C-alpha positions in Angstrom: 17.6 -94.3 0.4 13.8 -94.2 0.3 12.6 -90.6 0.0 9.0 -89.5 0.2 8.2 -86.1 -1.5 5.0 -84.2 -1.0 3.1 -81.7 -3.1 4.1 -83.2 -6.4 0.9 -82.0 -8.2 2.0 -78.5 -7.4 4.5 -76.3 -9.2 7.5 -76.6 -6.9 7.0 -80.2 -5.8 6.3 -81.4 -9.3 9.5 -79.8 -10.7 11.6 -81.2 -7.9 10.0 -84.7 -8.2 11.0 -84.8 -11.9 14.5 -83.7 -11.2 15.1 -86.3 -8.5 13.7 -89.0 -10.6 16.0 -88.1 -13.5 19.0 -88.4 -11.1 17.9 -92.0 -10.2 19.8 -91.8 -6.9 16.8 -92.5 -4.6 13.7 -94.6 -4.3 11.3 -91.7 -4.7 7.8 -92.0 -3.3 5.7 -89.2 -4.8 2.6 -87.9 -3.0 0.0 -85.2 -3.5 -3.5 -84.4 -2.3 -4.9 -86.3 -5.3 -3.4 -89.4 -6.8 -2.1 -89.4 -10.4 -1.3 -93.0 -11.4 0.0 -92.0 -14.8 2.7 -89.9 -13.1 3.3 -92.4 -10.3 1.8 -90.1 -7.6 0.1 -91.5 -4.5 -2.7 -89.7 -2.7 -1.8 -88.1 0.7 -3.9 -85.4 2.2 -1.9 -83.4 4.7 -4.9 -83.4 7.1 -5.2 -87.2 7.0 -2.8 -88.2 9.8 -3.5 -92.0 9.4 -2.6 -91.9 5.7 0.6 -89.9 6.5 1.5 -92.5 9.1 0.9 -95.3 6.6 3.0 -93.8 3.8 5.9 -92.8 6.0 6.6 -96.4 7.2 10.0 -97.6 5.9 10.9 -94.1 4.7 14.4 -92.7 5.3 13.8 -89.1 4.6 11.0 -86.7 3.6 11.2 -83.8 1.2 8.2 -81.7 2.1 7.1 -79.2 -0.6 3.3 -79.2 -0.2 1.9 -75.8 1.0 -0.7 -73.2 0.3 1.3 -70.4 -1.4 -1.4 -67.7 -1.8 -2.2 -64.6 0.2 -4.7 -64.4 3.0 -6.8 -67.4 3.9 -5.0 -67.8 7.2 -7.6 -69.8 9.1 -9.0 -71.5 6.0 -5.8 -72.7 4.2 -2.6 -71.5 5.8 -3.0 -73.1 9.3 -4.3 -76.5 8.1 -2.0 -76.9 5.1 1.2 -75.1 6.2 1.2 -75.7 9.9 -1.1 -78.5 11.0 0.0 -80.7 8.1 3.6 -80.2 9.0 2.8 -81.3 12.6 1.2 -84.5 11.3 4.3 -85.3 9.2 6.7 -84.7 12.1 4.6 -86.9 14.4 4.7 -89.7 11.7 8.5 -89.2 11.4 8.9 -89.5 15.2 6.8 -92.7 15.5 8.0 -94.4 12.3 11.7 -93.5 12.8 12.1 -91.3 9.7 15.5 -89.7 10.2 15.5 -86.5 8.2 13.2 -83.8 6.9 14.2 -81.6 4.0 11.7 -78.8 4.3 10.7 -76.5 1.5 10.7 -73.2 3.4 10.8 -69.8 1.8 12.8 -66.6 1.5 9.6 -64.9 2.8 10.6 -66.1 6.3 13.0 -63.1 6.2 11.2 -60.9 3.7 11.1 -57.8 5.9 14.8 -57.3 6.0 15.9 -54.5 3.7 18.1 -55.3 0.7 21.7 -54.9 1.7 21.3 -56.1 5.3 23.4 -59.0 6.3 21.1 -62.0 6.9 22.1 -65.5 7.7 20.3 -68.7 8.5 20.6 -67.8 12.2 19.3 -64.3 11.9 15.9 -63.6 13.6 13.0 -64.3 11.3 11.1 -61.4 9.8 8.2 -62.9 7.8 6.5 -60.6 5.3 3.1 -62.4 5.0 0.9 -65.1 6.5 2.7 -67.5 4.1 6.1 -66.4 5.4 4.8 -66.7 9.0 3.7 -70.3 8.3 7.2 -71.1 7.0 8.8 -69.7 10.2 6.4 -71.8 12.3 7.2 -74.9 10.4 10.9 -74.3 10.7 10.5 -73.9 14.5 8.5 -77.1 14.6 11.6 -78.8 13.1 13.7 -77.2 15.7 11.5 -78.6 18.4 11.5 -82.1 17.0 15.2 -82.0 16.4 16.0 -80.9 20.0 13.4 -83.1 21.7 13.5 -86.3 19.6 16.8 -86.1 17.6 15.3 -85.8 14.2 17.3 -84.0 11.5 15.7 -81.0 9.9 17.2 -79.0 7.0 15.1 -76.0 5.9 15.7 -74.7 2.4 14.5 -71.1 2.2 13.7 -71.3 -1.5 14.3 -68.1 -3.5 12.8 -67.9 -7.0 12.3 -71.4 -8.4 10.2 -71.0 -11.6 8.7 -73.4 -14.2 10.4 -71.5 -17.0 13.8 -71.6 -15.2 14.2 -67.9 -16.1 13.9 -65.0 -13.6 11.8 -62.1 -14.9 13.0 -59.2 -12.7 16.3 -57.9 -11.3 15.2 -59.0 -7.8 14.4 -62.5 -9.0 17.8 -62.7 -10.8 19.4 -62.3 -7.3 17.2 -64.8 -5.5 16.8 -67.3 -8.4 17.6 -71.0 -8.1 17.9 -73.0 -11.3 16.3 -76.4 -11.7 19.6 -78.3 -11.6 20.9 -76.3 -8.6 17.7 -77.0 -6.7 18.0 -80.7 -7.4 21.7 -80.5 -6.3 20.9 -78.6 -3.1 18.1 -81.1 -2.2 20.4 -84.0 -2.7 23.1 -82.3 -0.6 20.5 -81.9 2.2 19.3 -85.5 1.9 22.9 -86.8 2.0 24.2 -84.4 4.6 26.2 -85.8 7.6 24.0 -87.4 10.2 25.3 -85.0 12.9 23.6 -82.1 11.2 20.4 -82.0 13.2 19.1 -78.5 12.3 20.1 -76.1 9.6 18.6 -73.2 7.7 20.0 -72.7 4.2 19.1 -70.3 1.4 17.9 -72.0 -1.8 19.6 -69.8 -4.4 22.1 -70.2 -7.3 25.5 -68.6 -7.5 23.9 -65.3 -8.4 25.9 -62.1 -8.5 24.4 -59.7 -6.0 22.6 -62.4 -4.2 20.9 -61.4 -0.9 22.2 -64.2 1.2 25.5 -66.0 1.6 25.8 -69.6 0.5 29.6 -69.8 0.3 29.8 -71.9 3.5 27.6 -74.6 2.1 30.1 -76.2 -0.2 32.3 -77.3 2.8 29.3 -78.0 5.1 27.1 -80.1 2.9 28.8 -80.1 -0.6 26.5 -77.6 -2.3 28.3 -76.1 -5.3 25.8 -74.2 -7.5 26.5 -74.0 -11.2 24.2 -71.2 -12.4 24.1 -67.4 -12.1 21.0 -65.3 -12.5 23.2 -62.4 -13.7 23.2 -63.8 -17.2 19.5 -62.8 -17.5 20.4 -59.2 -16.7 23.4 -58.9 -19.1 22.1 -60.9 -22.1 20.1 -58.6 -24.5 18.3 -61.6 -25.9 16.8 -62.4 -22.5 14.0 -59.9 -21.8 13.0 -59.3 -18.2 9.2 -59.4 -18.5 8.1 -59.1 -14.9 5.2 -57.0 -13.7 5.9 -53.2 -13.5 4.5 -50.3 -11.6 3.1 -47.2 -13.3 6.5 -45.5 -13.1 8.1 -48.3 -14.9 9.9 -49.9 -11.9 9.5 -53.6 -11.4 6.6 -54.4 -8.9 8.9 -56.4 -6.7 11.5 -53.7 -6.4 10.4 -52.5 -2.9 13.7 -52.3 -1.2 12.9 -55.3 0.9 14.1 -58.9 0.4 10.5 -60.1 0.2 9.7 -58.0 -2.8 6.0 -57.2 -3.2 5.1 -59.5 -0.3 5.8 -56.7 2.1 3.0 -54.6 0.7 0.1 -54.3 3.2 -2.3 -55.6 0.6 -0.4 -58.9 0.3 -1.2 -60.6 3.6 
């Protein structure tokens, strides 16, 4: 299977590119805004529809991880990078016959649910920021292209996927996904049965106290996570060093699934 992955000069895309290459299961075509020949990365600007059309020829599936992750900048960065760029990719998929998109969505698509509420992949979206809103928009773009053109779209609502592979707050321990579990989940999405045309899944490990259920994914697509963020809570040698408020509470302990993203200042 020939798989094109985007955003490989970024944190998430770069980590996932390395994991997929180590597995040696796919022909991986790595792309980013700027080429990096030393790392085998080709240039592909998300706003260059002709380049996207060129690089998606002969591709079986796309793992789309490129996005603007920061706050604000809705017109300047969120719309062009997180929405318009996704449209160009879906159009190239439709024209070039690419069968499946594995989309790097985010838990911030449902960040305004309170901790403890039951939330599934089919629950109404409640984005907590412009970033979360853009992820919801891209998910619905996948819904449209799936219904209208028969493309397959699997949205991975990624929890906490960090370069250190260690969560730093109790919330992050519950929404964490390890490097090897993220690689496994991506492979499960790429190899999922052809009749799965649209699916929202939560990208988390087998964490105790996790916010979202992933138990059904083993039977559905074969995802069987191996790691549990609880070990970071219970191991005295693993210090939780996340940002804290003046009262000592962790900054992302807001009572909402989106953590600090629900704060009015984080738009």
